[in-house]
N, C-alpha and C positions, 0 to 999 in steps of 0.2 A: 749862517743859517743853522738852526738847532738840529741836532741829530734826530731823525724820525724813526719811530718804531710802530708805524701805523699798522703793519702786518700782524702785530700781536693783538690789536684791538678788535678787529673784525671777527667773529662773525656770530651774531646771535641768531642762529638759524635753528629754531626749535620747532617743537611739534605744533604749537598753536599758530596757525597761519592767519595773517591779516591780509585780505585781498586788496588789490589795487586796480583801478580801472584800466581798460585797454589791454587785456591780456592776450588777445588773439595774435598769432604769428602772422607776419606779412613780409613780402619781399621789400627790400629797401636799398637805396643807394645814397650814401652820405658823403659830402665833400667838405673839406676843411679849407676855409679861405685864409690867405696870408700865412701859410705854414712856413716853418723853417725849411731851407733847401735840403734835398735828400743827402747831400754830402755831409751835412751837419747831423742829421738824424742817424746816419749809418753807424756812428760810434756807439749808440745806445742799443742797436739791434744785437741779438745774442743767439748764436746757433748752438750754444752749449757744447762746444768742443772742449771747453775747460770751464771751471767756475770763475766767473769774472767778479773778483772781489772789489774791483773799482766801481761796479754797477750795483751789486747786490749785497744785502746783509742776510745771512742765513739764520734760521732758528725760529722757534715758535713757542707757544705756551698753552696752558689749559685755561679754563674759564672760572672754575670754582675751587675751593679748598679741598673738597672731596676728590676732584680730578687731579689736583696737584700732588696729593699724597701718594698717588700711584701713576705718575706720568713719566714717560721717557720720550726723548726726541726720536722721530722716525729716521731711518737711515737715508742718507743723501749721497748720490754718486753720479759720476759722468760715465755713461756706457754707450758706446757706438754713436757718439755725437749727440746724445740726448741726456737730459737731466732726469734721473730716476729717483723717486721717493718711495720708500717702503716702510710701512708701519711695523712696530715690534709687537710681539704677542704678550699676553698676560697683564695688560694694563692700558691706560689711555695713552695714545701715541699720535704725534703730529709733527710735521716739519714743513718748511716752505722758504721762499725767498721774498724779501721786500726791497724796494728800490732805495738807493742812497740819494736819489735825486727826486725832484718834484716836477710836475707838469702844471703850467699856467695856461689859462685860456683854453681854446678849443684843441682837441686832440683825437687821434684815432689809433688805438693800440690793439694788438691781437697776439695770441699764442696758440701753437698747436699742442694738443694733448691727446693722450691715449689712456683709457682705463677700461679694464675688463672686470666687471663686478662679480664677486662670489655669489652664487645662487642660493646656497643653503646655510650660510653663516648666520648664527643667532647671537644675541647678547652683545652686539656692537653695531655701529653704523659704518657706512662707507661714504666718505664725503670729499669731494674735490672742489676747490673754488678759485676763481680768478676775480680780482677786485681792485678798485681804487678807493682810497680813504682820504678824506679831507684832513689836511694837517693844520696844526696851530696849537700852541701851548695853552691857549685860553679855552680850547674845546675839550670839555670833559667827556662829552658824548659826540664824537665827530660823525659827520655824515659819511656814508659809504654806499657804493653801488657794486653789486656782486652778481656774478654768474655762478650758479651752484649746480653741481652734479651730485645727486644723493640717492643712496639706497639704504632704507631702513629695514630692520628685520621683518620678514613676511610681507614685504611690500615691493612693488615694482620700482625699478630705477627711474628717476625723473630728472629733467633739466628745468631749472627755475631761474627767475630773475628777481633780485631782492634789492630794496632800497632801505637803508637805515637812517632814521632821522630822530635825534634826541633819544637814542637807544631803542626806538620802536621799529620793528621790522615790518615793512610793507612788501608783500609778496605778490608776484604775478601768479596766474593759474599755472601749476606745474604741468609739464608735458612728458608723457612716457618716452624714454629714450633708449633703454637697453645699454649695451656696451657702447662707449663713445670713442670714435677715432675721428678727429676733425679739428676745427679751429674755433676758439672763443674770441669775441671781439667786443670792445667797449669804446663808444664814440661820444664825445661831448661837443655840442654846438650851442653857443650862447649859454643859457642857464638850464639846458636839458642834457641828460645823460641817457644814451640808448644802449641796450644790450642785445647782442646778436650771436648767432652761431651758424656754423656750416659743417656738415658731415663730410668726411673724406670722399672725394669723387663727385661731389655736388658743385654746381656752378654758382647758384644763387644763395644769398644770405637769408636766414630766417630771423626776423626781428621779434624779440620777446616782449620788450617793454621800453617805455620812455618815462623818465622821472624828472620832475622840475626841481629847481632850487638848490643846485650844488655847483657853486661858481668859484670856490676857493682853490688854492693849490692842493694837489693830490699826490700821494705816493701810490705806487703800483705793487701788487703782490699776488702770489698764488700759493696754495698749500694743499696738503693731503692729510686727512685725519680719520680716525676710527671712532669718532664720537661727535655728538652735537652738544650744544651748551647745556641742555637740561638732563643729560644722562648722568645718573648718580652711581651706577655700578656697571661693570664691564667684564666680559669673559675674554674676548679677544684671543680665541684659540688659534686663529689664523691671521696671517699678515695680509695686507692689501698693498698694491703697488700701482703707480701711475708714472708715465713719462711725459716730459714737456720738451718742446723743441721750437726753434724759429720764433722766438719772441721778437716782435718788431713794432716800432713806432712808425706807422705809415705817414702820419702827419702830426704836427704839434706846433703851436704858435710860439711857445717859450718853454725852455727846460732850465730849471734852477738846480745847480749842483750844491751839495753839502759843503759848508765851509770846514776846513781842516784846522 
């Protein structure tokens, strides 16, 4: 299998939003049929007590030449059993992890995350995302499903659900979120991808959206950055940080490992 770098491709999450039907949140329970047994899935679960280089490829990139001319990787570390990402000041900064394996068929994945947004920062964005990207060397503009936590200057923080098809982002209606301590979840059943979240201490899941037409193998990733794709200049006088913990594949019909 070809080495996948899908985590560098995602995320064209810019200011012009294209809405997608069915944006209301709702309670949901999804079940994956014919999943691999838990003892096989357990290998891919990650508590981030150390960096699992057998599972993850680290690193990220910018979107444009202007951003690349002043780009640095955000810091990545393991602290107190969590993965911590922290952007650098003075320029465009981003980092994240992308899976070295792909998921086939139906799946149910989730990750805990924690981000406290800066309230007064200007001249940069604050963006955390959790996503799956369809892989394939023939795909110049692969499909992707994304859960996005975003705070832009002088705006409230929101959580959103995004679907990328042929490079065109289709957004659900964003929901005000504030600081986020909780769990992000992506589920595929058949040809539909659903995005959900749950705040810490809550029992029920909130479904943000369901998108059709994404059936190929996918890689998994998440990242933190201080810019969106259309930002052309940045001040970044402060760093932003987020932590991730307890990544787990609750169900999956098939997992394909990268050939060495």
